[in-house]
Short mmCIF file of the C-alpha atoms (twelve columns), coordinates in Angstrom:
data_MODEL
# 
_entry.id   MODEL 
# 
loop_
_atom_site.group_PDB 
_atom_site.id 
_atom_site.type_symbol 
_atom_site.label_atom_id 
_atom_site.label_alt_id 
_atom_site.label_comp_id 
_atom_site.label_asym_id 
_atom_site.label_seq_id 
_atom_site.Cartn_x 
_atom_site.Cartn_y 
_atom_site.Cartn_z 
_atom_site.pdbx_PDB_model_num 
ATOM 1  C CA . MET A 1  -36.891 -12.494 -1.751  1 
ATOM 2  C CA . PRO A 2  -36.225 -10.431 1.379   1 
ATOM 3  C CA . ARG A 3  -32.714 -9.229  2.076   1 
ATOM 4  C CA . LYS A 4  -30.728 -10.386 5.082   1 
ATOM 5  C CA . LYS A 5  -30.342 -7.839  7.819   1 
ATOM 6  C CA . GLN A 6  -26.833 -6.487  8.317   1 
ATOM 7  C CA . LYS A 7  -25.154 -7.130  11.635  1 
ATOM 8  C CA . GLY A 8  -22.841 -4.473  13.019  1 
ATOM 9  C CA . LYS A 9  -21.450 -1.477  11.177  1 
ATOM 10 C CA . PHE A 10 -21.197 -0.890  7.466   1 
ATOM 11 C CA . LYS A 11 -18.154 -1.775  5.372   1 
ATOM 12 C CA . LEU A 12 -15.828 0.890   4.015   1 
ATOM 13 C CA . LYS A 13 -14.615 0.802   0.434   1 
ATOM 14 C CA . THR A 14 -10.869 0.820   -0.208  1 
ATOM 15 C CA . HIS A 15 -9.453  3.297   -2.712  1 
ATOM 16 C CA . LYS A 16 -7.677  0.778   -4.961  1 
ATOM 17 C CA . ALA A 17 -5.077  3.163   -6.418  1 
ATOM 18 C CA . THR A 18 -3.945  4.021   -2.880  1 
ATOM 19 C CA . ALA A 19 -3.830  0.372   -1.841  1 
ATOM 20 C CA . LYS A 20 -1.561  -0.443  -4.809  1 
ATOM 21 C CA . ARG A 21 0.873   2.417   -4.138  1 
ATOM 22 C CA . PHE A 22 1.330   2.103   -0.370  1 
ATOM 23 C CA . ARG A 23 2.272   -0.741  2.008   1 
ATOM 24 C CA . LEU A 24 2.618   -1.117  5.751   1 
ATOM 25 C CA . THR A 25 5.790   -2.615  7.188   1 
ATOM 26 C CA . GLY A 26 5.797   -5.072  10.062  1 
ATOM 27 C CA . SER A 27 6.561   -2.269  12.514  1 
ATOM 28 C CA . GLY A 28 3.616   -0.247  11.198  1 
ATOM 29 C CA . LYS A 29 5.466   2.317   9.063   1 
ATOM 30 C CA . LEU A 30 3.795   3.477   5.866   1 
ATOM 31 C CA . VAL A 31 6.033   3.078   2.800   1 
ATOM 32 C CA . ARG A 32 5.466   4.127   -0.790  1 
ATOM 33 C CA . THR A 33 6.771   3.159   -4.221  1 
ATOM 34 C CA . LYS A 34 8.600   5.551   -6.517  1 
ATOM 35 C CA . GLY A 35 7.083   6.964   -9.681  1 
ATOM 36 C CA . GLY A 36 8.615   6.911   -13.145 1 
ATOM 37 C CA . LYS A 37 9.179   3.166   -13.383 1 
ATOM 38 C CA . SER A 38 7.008   2.337   -16.375 1 
ATOM 39 C CA . HIS A 39 8.543   3.843   -19.522 1 
ATOM 40 C CA . LEU A 40 11.151  6.304   -20.926 1 
ATOM 41 C CA . ARG A 41 13.950  4.634   -18.965 1 
ATOM 42 C CA . ARG A 42 16.428  3.863   -21.775 1 
ATOM 43 C CA . ARG A 43 18.645  6.868   -21.107 1 
ATOM 44 C CA . THR A 44 18.474  6.449   -17.327 1 
ATOM 45 C CA . SER A 45 21.585  5.071   -15.649 1 
ATOM 46 C CA . LYS A 46 21.570  1.573   -14.177 1 
ATOM 47 C CA . ARG A 47 22.142  2.961   -10.690 1 
ATOM 48 C CA . THR A 48 19.099  5.231   -10.939 1 
ATOM 49 C CA . LYS A 49 16.966  2.372   -12.259 1 
ATOM 50 C CA . ALA A 50 18.093  0.178   -9.369  1 
ATOM 51 C CA . LEU A 51 17.001  2.899   -6.915  1 
ATOM 52 C CA . PHE A 52 13.464  2.760   -8.339  1 
ATOM 53 C CA . THR A 53 12.877  -0.610  -6.646  1 
ATOM 54 C CA . GLU A 54 13.233  0.819   -3.119  1 
ATOM 55 C CA . MET A 55 10.235  1.580   -0.953  1 
ATOM 56 C CA . ILE A 56 10.487  4.973   0.776   1 
ATOM 57 C CA . PRO A 57 8.925   5.701   4.187   1 
ATOM 58 C CA . VAL A 58 6.231   8.382   4.098   1 
ATOM 59 C CA . LYS A 59 7.158   11.356  6.287   1 
ATOM 60 C CA . GLY A 60 4.221   13.782  6.223   1 
ATOM 61 C CA . LYS A 61 1.621   13.269  8.945   1 
ATOM 62 C CA . SER A 62 -1.167  14.714  6.802   1 
ATOM 63 C CA . ILE A 63 -0.364  12.312  3.946   1 
ATOM 64 C CA . ILE A 64 -0.311  9.341   6.340   1 
ATOM 65 C CA . LYS A 65 -3.707  10.418  7.683   1 
ATOM 66 C CA . ARG A 66 -5.117  10.700  4.152   1 
ATOM 67 C CA . VAL A 67 -3.786  7.280   3.092   1 
ATOM 68 C CA . ARG A 68 -5.255  5.615   6.180   1 
ATOM 69 C CA . ARG A 69 -8.622  7.158   5.389   1 
ATOM 70 C CA . LEU A 70 -8.520  6.037   1.737   1 
ATOM 71 C CA . ALA A 71 -7.314  2.513   2.557   1 
ATOM 72 C CA . PRO A 72 -8.799  1.652   5.967   1 
ATOM 73 C CA . TYR A 73 -7.902  -2.061  5.824   1 
ATOM 74 C CA . LEU A 74 -4.263  -1.542  4.823   1 
ATOM 75 C CA . ASN A 75 -3.006  -2.705  8.213   1 
ATOM 76 C CA . LYS A 76 -5.153  -5.841  8.075   1 
ATOM 77 C CA . TYR A 77 -3.656  -7.139  4.828   1 
ATOM 78 C CA . ARG A 78 0.149   -7.012  4.811   1 
ATOM 79 C CA . ALA A 79 2.344   -6.739  1.715   1 
ATOM 80 C CA . ASN A 80 3.532   -10.357 2.093   1 
ATOM 81 C CA . PRO A 81 0.884   -12.425 3.910   1 
ATOM 82 C CA . ASN A 82 2.905   -15.674 3.795   1 
ATOM 83 C CA . ALA A 83 5.955   -14.209 5.543   1 
ATOM 84 C CA . ARG A 84 4.410   -14.386 9.002   1 
ATOM 85 C CA . SER A 85 3.312   -17.997 8.794   1 
ATOM 86 C CA . GLY A 86 6.755   -19.194 7.637   1 
ATOM 87 C CA . GLN A 87 5.646   -20.263 4.167   1 
ATOM 88 C CA . SER A 88 7.463   -19.087 1.048   1 
# 
């Protein structure tokens, strides 16, 4: 069976590990999660553990450029897609 001809340009593959670690805010800022959240947290203070939930804005221009190259469709799919349409 013959294949269908592709229309337009080719699709880029998203680096999944990058897509899971980074998000784009509504204003377009790139934010990242903190590491060290999975295990060995028994001796950590409650305040420190609470700070792990925050998302930190990425500052380095070279890192932002690299993340955008690895996850080209990050701006197309927001962190919370239902927030814009008013659904919860």
